[in-house]
N, C-alpha and C positions, 0 to 999 in steps of 0.2 A: 772325728772330723771337726775342724775349727769353724765355728759359726761366724757369720758376719757380725761385726760389732756395731751396734746402734745405741750408744749410751743415752740414758735419760739426762745425765749430768755430763756436759761437754764443756769445752772452753775455746775461745777465739779472741785474738787481739788482747791477750792478757786478762780476760774476764771469764769467769765461770758462767755457763748458761744452763738454766733449768727449764726444760720445755721451750727452749729457744729464747728465753728471756734472761737478761743479766741477773746474776744470782750471787749472793754471798753465802758461803758455807759457814754457818755459826754452829759449831759442833762441841760436844763434850764427851769425854770417855766415861763409860759406865760399863763395868765388866759383869756380865750375868753370873759368872762363877764366883763373884765376891759379894753377891747380894742374894738373900734368901728369895726363892721364887715367889713366895707370897707377898714380897715387897717390891717386886719388879715394877708393877704398874705405878705404885706410889712414887718410886724414885724417878721413873720416866716422866711423870707429871711434874715433878720438881725441876727437871731439866727444861721442860717446855716453859714453865713459869719463869725460869731464868732468862728466857728470850732466845733459846737455841732452836734451830730448825733441824738439827741432825744429832744423832748419837753414834759413837763409834765403839766397837768392842773387839778385843782379841778373841781368838779361839785357841785355847790351850790343848794341844794334841794329847798330852798325858792325862788330862782331866776326862777325856772321852774314851781313850783306848788304853786302859791300864794293863791289859794283856794283849799280845799280838792277835789281831784278827777279831777282837771282841769289843767293837765300838759301841758306845752307849749314848743315845740322844734322848733319853727319857728324863722326866722330873727336872732336877736341877740342871741337867745337861740339854734341855730342850731349847736349843738356840732358835728354832723356828718359832716357838711360842713367844720367846723374848722379842724377836723381830716383829712379829705381828702385833704385840702389845705396843711397841714403839710406833708402828704405823697407825694404830688406833689413836695414839696420843698426838698424831700429826707430825711425827719426826721421820725424816729420812734415816737410813742406816748405812754406815760405812763399816766394812768387815775387814779384819786384819788377821788372816789365817796362818801367817807364818810361812813355813812350818816352825821356825824359831820365833818366839814372841818377846823374849826378855821379860818385861812387865814385873820384875821382882817376884816372879812366880817360880815355883820349884822346877829346877833344871831348865829354866827358860821355856817351859812348855814341851820339851822333848821327852819322850818316854824313857824311863830308866832301862827298860829292856833293849832299847836302841843304843843309847849312849854307852851301855856296858858291853856291847858286842866287841870282841877283840878285833883290832885293826880298823874300826869304824872311823871314818874321817867326816866329821859333821860339817854341814853348810859348804860343801864343795861338790864338784862333779864326780865324786867317788861313786862308782856304780852301785854298790850295796846300799849306800845312803839314798841315792835317787830312787832305787827300787822300793825302799821302805816308804819314802815320802809319796811315791806314786800310788802305792796301795792305800795309804791313808787318804790321799786326795780323791781316789776312786770312790771312797765312802762319803767324805765330807763335801767336796765341791758340788756334786749334783744337788745336794740339799740347799746349798747357798744359791745355786743357779735358779732353783725354783722360787726363791725369795726376791729375785731381781725385779726392778721396776718394769722391765720388758714383759714380765709375766704378771703384772699387777701388784707386785710386792714392794717393800720399802728399800731394798738394797740398791744404792746408786753408785757405789764405788767399792773397790776391793784393793787392798794393799799387797804389793809384791814383796815377799820376805819381810824383814824388819830391821831398819838401820844397818843394813849389811855393810855399808862403807866404814862402820866402826870395827868391822871384823876382818874384811878381806876385799879383794877386787876381782874375784872370779866371775867375770861377766857371763861366761858360758853358763855357769850355775844359775845366776839371776835370770837369764833369758829362759833357762829350762823351767824355772818356777813360773815365770810369766806364761810360757807355752802350756805348762801343766794346768794352769787355771783356764786359759781360753779353750784348750782342747777338751775340757770337761764341762764347758757350757757357760763360762763367764763372758758376758758381752758388755757389761757396764764399764764405767771408767776405771782404768787401772792406774796406780800411782806407786812411786817409791817414796820413802821418808828417811832422811839421813840428817846427821848433825851439820851445822852451818859452817863447814870448812871445805876448802877445795878438795882435800884428800878424801873426806867422807862423802861428799856429794859425787865426786867422780868415781869413787869405788862402788857406790851402791845404786846409782841411777842407770837408766837404760835409755838409749836413743829411741824416740817415738812414744815414750810413756811419760806422763806428768811427773816432775820431780818436786817433792815437798821437803820442807826442813823441819827439824825439831830443835827447840831452844827455849830458854827461859828469860833471856834478856837481850838487849841491843838488837831489836827487830829491824832497825834501819840497816845494820850490817848484813843481816840475813837476806833482807829484800834486795840489797845491792848485789850480793853474790848470786842469788838465784836469777835475777834479771840479767846479769852478765853471762851466766852459764846457759840460761834458758830464756832468751828473748822471746816475747810473745806468749809465754805461759803465765797463768795467774800466780800471784804470790800467795802461797798457802803454808801456814804453820800447822803441820799435822799433829804436833804436840807442843802446846805452850805450857811450860811447867810453872803453874801458879802456886805450887806447893812442892813438897818432897816427902819421900818415905823415910822411915827410921830403922836403924839397926838396933839390936838389943844393946843396952848400956849407953846409948846416945840420948842427948836431950831431944825432945820433940821438935822437929823442924817446922817453922812457921814462916809465912811470908805475909807482909802487911797487905791489907785490902787496897791501899793507895798505890803501892808498888805494882801489884798485879793489874789493877784497873788502868794504870798509866801505860804499861807496856801493851796490854790488849788494845787500848785506845790508839797507840802508835801503829799497831798492825792494821787496824781498821782504817785509820786516817790515811795510811799508805795504799788503800784500796785492797788490802789483803783479806783473806779468809783465815779462820782459826779453829782449832779444836783444843779445848781445855783438857789438860792432863794433870789431875783428874777433875771432872765435874762432880762426881761422887765416887769416892774411893772404895768404900765398903770394908770388907774384912777378909783376911787370909784364914779361912776356917781350917780346922784340922792341922795337918802338917804340910799345907800347900805353900807356905811362905818360902821364898827363895833366899839366896845368900850371895854375898860378894866376897872377894878375896883381895886384900890390899897388897899382896905380895909377901906378907908375913903372917897374917892371921885371917881366919874365917870371920865374916861379918854377917851373921844371920839377920834377916829382916823380921821385925816384930809381927805379931798377929794382926794388929790394926793396920789397915791400909787407908786410914783417914786422909793422909797426904795434905792436910790443911786445905781441903777442897771447899768450894762454895757450899755444897750440900754435905754436911758433916756425916761422919760414919753412922750415927744413929738417925740421920735424916733431917736434922735441924737446919734451918736456913741461917747462915752465918752473915756477919757484916760484909764479908767478901762477896757473898751471893748478891746482896743488895747493891754493892758498888759496881759489880759487873753487869747486873741487870740494867742499871741505869745507863751504862755505857752501850750495851747492845741495843737498847731502845732508841738510841740516838743515831744509829747507823743510817745514813742516807739511802733511800731506795728500798729499805727493808720494811715491809708492811708491819704496822703496829699489831702486836698480839695481845688482845685484852684478856690475857689469861690471869685469873685471880691467883693470889698466893695461896698455896695449900695450907691446911691446918697442920698442927703439930703431928709428927709422924705417928702412925698407929704402932702399937706393940704387937708382936706375934702372939697368937693364942698360946696358952700353956700347953705343954706336952701332955698327951693322954696315954 
């Protein structure tokens, strides 16, 4: 049964509302699966010190269910503990459960036992694919539902699929994912996120659900497109690419602090909300790094997912951190957060 939706985070007249009051979502991506659990609290503190009020994370299916029917939510995979730590830090949580997440993660988060099934048609209305996703959502989504603000938890929004407009336009499939979330207890704000082109937005968005954009430059163009396509909805950049990932053999990608702060400032000056991708990138431990293909050769991603983020891979506060912190502190209507800067990041204890 689908429950009535009474989100804690809503929107009206082009503005987010939190508990009925005008609100800016100032978010940053931090993936629990790319940070050692003993460092989750420290890294979340650093996001709060940056001036953010929200953290968002993907949920990689293949990280939790490495074998069919054997889902693991303990230890490093304890997403509930991660969310509760965020809540204690004073952060809202936005969850992006896919089922496909991209994220430069192995197989885009889809399990190898699924993608290797003969005849499988991924990210479509193909019956066997939907059945597999449904079984996974039966296990995952009730756990996320328990963490919602409606139940006293930190989760205020959940993403439907992930940049689907870059892949296809099977709206029946995207609606199925939406209904699979609400039918299993999600009552908070739902949203889609797609690249800032008409093709991508039209392919991945759903009537009646908030449409957000993902981009790294020209925020004025994205704002104009979203407002033309979705009048009355808030302008929300669900991924602002303030850095980038690296393939093996490439030079490390960097983006200047001034460039990142200028474009974030333009988003905020336009009345928008934003999520930094990444706020803290972390590490692709083991063999979890993904890969791209340029049509001729495989392009594997390196172990580091530093992404030139404001909080560096080892936890240091970079010049980009300070530039963005200053910009967030100047947002009109956002209460000042007298959060002191954290000390140098602690090292993990030696293995025993």
